[in-house]
C-alpha positions, -999 to +999 in steps of 0.1 A: +610+773-402+590+770-370+568+792-349+566+788-311+531+786-296+538+798-261+512+784-238+500+804-207+496+783-176+461+771-168+468+748-139+440+758-117+414+750-143+428+716-148+428+709-110+391+718-109+380+692-134+352+671-121+356+634-115+335+625-145+357+645-169+371+630-201+405+616-195+435+624-218+441+587-222+406+583-237+411+612-261+444+597-273+429+563-279+400+578-299+425+599-319+444+567-327+412+548-336+403+575-360+438+576-375+436+538-380+402+542-397+414+570-420+445+551-431+425+520-436+400+539-458+430+555-477+444+520-483+411+506-494+405+536-518+440+530-531+431+494-538+402+506-559+426+528-577+449+498-581+421+478-597+412+505-621+448+510-631+455+473-636+424+471-657+435+500-678+470+488-683+457+453-693+434+468-719+442+505-726+414+527-737+401+563-732+374+550-709+399+530-689+421+561-684+390+581-673+381+554-648+416+554-634+416+592-630+382+591-612+396+565-589+426+586-582+404+616-572+383+594-550+415+580-533+425+615-523+394+621-501+403+599-472+441+604-475+440+642-473+421+639-440+451+620-426+475+649-431+467+663-397+486+634-382+518+642-401+535+670-382+528+659-346+538+623-351+574+616-361+566+582-375+541+596-399+563+626-409+592+603-418+569+580-438+548+607-456+573+615-483+568+580-498+532+587-505+525+625-508+559+642-515+553+675-535+564+693-556+581+669-579+604+673-610+583+651-633+610+649-659+627+624-636+600+599-645+588+605-681+589+627-711+581+664-706+575+694-729+607+709-743+600+741-725+604+722-692+641+723-696+668+699-685+692+694-657+698+724-634+723+733-607+696+724-582+687+691-597+710+673-622+682+646-627+653+669-633+649+655-668+664+620-664+633+603-678+638+568-664+610+554-685+630+561-716+663+551-702+669+515-691+704+525-680+717+558-666+744+574-645+734+584-610+759+599-585+788+585-603+775+549-608+757+531-635+722+521-627+705+491-644+669+502-648+660+476-675+633+464-651+610+488-633+610+475-598+599+487-563+636+489-553+644+511-583+617+535-574+620+535-536+657+531-531+673+546-562+651+573-576+632+586-546+650+618-535+679+608-558+711+626-550+695+640-519+671+663-539+636+664-524+620+672-558+631+639-571+598+622-563+594+588-578+566+573-557+533+582-542+501+599-553+517+627-573+539+603-594+507+584-602+489+616-609+516+626-635+514+593-652+476+595-655+473+632-666+507+643-678+519+679-675+494+707-672+507+731-699+479+756-696+495+779-671+468+799-653+443+793-682+416+766-681+426+730-685+444+701-667+470+677-680+458+658-711+480+627-714+466+605-742+455+569-733+476+558-762+507+565-741+499+530-728+489+514-761+508+486-777+526+483-810+521+510-836+493+526-815+518+536-788+524+574-786+555+591-771+574+558-770+582+533-742+545+525-735+554+491-720+579+507-695+554+534-687+528+508-679+553+489-658+561+521-639+524+529-633+517+494-621+546+493-597+541+528-582+504+521-576+512+488-559+537+505-537+511+531-527+488+504-515+516+487-495+527+520-479+491+529-468+486+494-454+518+498-434+505+530-418+470+516-412+486+488-392+509+512-374+478+529-359+461+496-351+457+481-316+493+470-313+508+495-338+540+515-333+524+549-341+496+543-315+522+532-289+543+563-295+513+586-291+499+570-260+532+565-241+531+600-226+497+617-223+510+653-222+533+647-252+504+629-270+481+659-265+508+682-277+512+660-308+475+664-316+477+702-315+511+704-331+497+685-361+467+708-363+487+740-359+514+730-384+490+719-411+468+749-405+495+776-405+528+768-423+518+740-446+483+748-459+479+785-453+515+792-461+533+768-485+503+755-503+481+786-506+496+820-499+529+812-517+510+806-550+492+839-546+524+858-540+542+842-570+511+839-593+525+805-601+503+775-611+532+752-603+525+760-566+492+741-567+493+709-548+475+685-573+490+704-603+485+678-630+449+669-624+435+703-612+423+686-581+439+710-556+406+725-544+395+691-532+428+683-515+428+717-496+392+712-486+398+677-471+428+690-453+405+714-435+380+686-428+407+665-414+417+691-389+381+696-378+374+659-373+407+655-354+396+682-329+360+670-326+370+633-327+344+623-352+352+608-386+327+596-412+342+566-430+339+560-467+312+534-460+292+559-441+299+546-406+312+570-379+342+566-356+340+589-327+347+593-290+363+615-263+378+645-281+404+673-276+374+696-277+360+679-246+392+686-227+395+722-238+358+728-230+364+715-195+394+738-191+380+769-208+346+767-226+352+800-244+384+788-259+367+756-271+338+775-286+361+799-304+382+770-319+351+752-330+339+785-347+373+790-364+374+754-377+339+759-391+350+791-407+381+776-423+362+746-437+336+770-451+362+792-467+379+762-483+345+750-495+340+783-513+373+777-531+361+742-539+327+755-552+343+781-574+367+755-589+338+731-596+320+760-613+348+765-637+375+786-620+402+759-614+426+765-586+455+774-609+432+800-626+427+816-591+464+822-590+466+842-622+479+878-618+450+902-619+423+876-609+410+896-579+381+872-574+403+842-573+429+858-551+402+868-526+388+833-525+423+819-517+433+846-493+400+844-474+408+807-467+444+817-458+431+843-433+407+818-418+434+792-414+457+818-397+429+828-373+423+791-366+459+787-357+456+815-331+426+796-316+448+764-315+474+785-296+448+793-270+438+757-267+475+748-260+474+774-232+441+761-218+455+725-216+488+738-200+509+720-226+539+744-224+553+755-257+550+736-289+567+741-322+547+743-354+557+748-390+560+783-403+563+797-439+581+826-453+550+835-473+533+843-440+562+853-417+586+871-441+569+876-475+597+896-489+620+866-485+599+847-511+612+870-539+649+869-529 
C-alpha cells in the first residue's frame, strides 16, 4: 500500500535562492558519503560479530554464546540507521531482504517448540528444519542439503517457494540461531537457546549441533559479504551513489521518500501500531532477542541524521555536510524548523520506549492486552512518527518535488482491515 504526498508548488521560493545557497548536488553527495560510512560501520560491526561467532563455534561455552549475543546487539546499531536508505533507493530495497527480512518462519531453519505447528496453506516449509534434514523435497525436486553452503541458503531456501516468510539469511536468522524462540508471549523473557546446542558429542542438545554450527558460520559470513557489497555500492564509484546523483530532483525525492516510508508505513504502521492492535509479541521486530526497542530507536536516529546530514560513526568521528535541512530552510524556514522539531520529538518518544524496556518492560510486554502504560509508550511514538511524516510532506512541497509515493499500512490507514 502507498500514500501520495502531494506537493504544493513553491517555485518562487526556489528562484529566490541566493548565490551562496547549498546546491542539491552537494546535498546528494553528502547523503551518499553518510550512506557509505553507515554501511561500512555495519560491515565492520558484522565482522566483530563474525569473530565472536567463530570463536564460540570453535570452543562452545555459555560465555562464548553471551559474547556472540552482545556482538549481535552491537551490530544492529549502525545497521538500523541505514534503513532510511531502503525505500527511496531501489538498489537498497532489492538487496535489503538478504540482510534484514522479517518476520520469518524460524521452523524453516531449526527445531521449534511443538506448539509452533507445521506446514500451513500459506507456507508448506514453515517447519522444514533444514538443520535436521540433509535432504528434502522443495517445489517438486529433491534438494541435497548435506552441506550447508551459501548457495543453499541464498538460492534455495531464501524465500523458498516464493514465500517471503521463508527467511534463511540475515540478522534475524542469526538472531534465531543465537537465542532460539522466545516462548514467553507477552511475559518477561527473551529466547533462551542453550549453548550446548553447539556442543560436541554427548554434550550436544537438541541434535545436529555440527550442522547448526555450520549454518551459523555460513549465515554470518554471508551477512559480512552482503554488507561489504552495499558499502562499496555507496563508495566513490559505486552504483547506488551513481543512481542517486544521476538526477538531482529524483535524488532529492529519494531522500524524502525514504524518510517518509520508514517513518509512516514501515515503523509507525507495520512495526509498531500493528502489534498494538493485535496484542501480538510476534509482531516485534527483534522478537528472539527482545532487542526491538533498540532497533526502533536507531531507525528514528537514522531518519534524523539523514535530514540533518550528520552521522557519528562507531569510532566517534563525524561525517557531515550540506543537508536536506539546508535546502528546506532556504525555501521555507518554518517548514524546516517544524520538521526538525518533529524529528526531535519522534526520537525522544522512541527513546522513552527504549528506556522503559531497559528498565524491565520489554517491548513484547508493552504489547500485552491491558498494559495501558506500554500501549501509551508505543502509541506516543507512533503518533510522533505520523506527525513527522506530515512535516516531511511539507518539506516535499517546499522543495517543489511534485508527488512522491511512500509506504502505507493498514494499521494506520484502514485498521479494521487488520482483523479481516
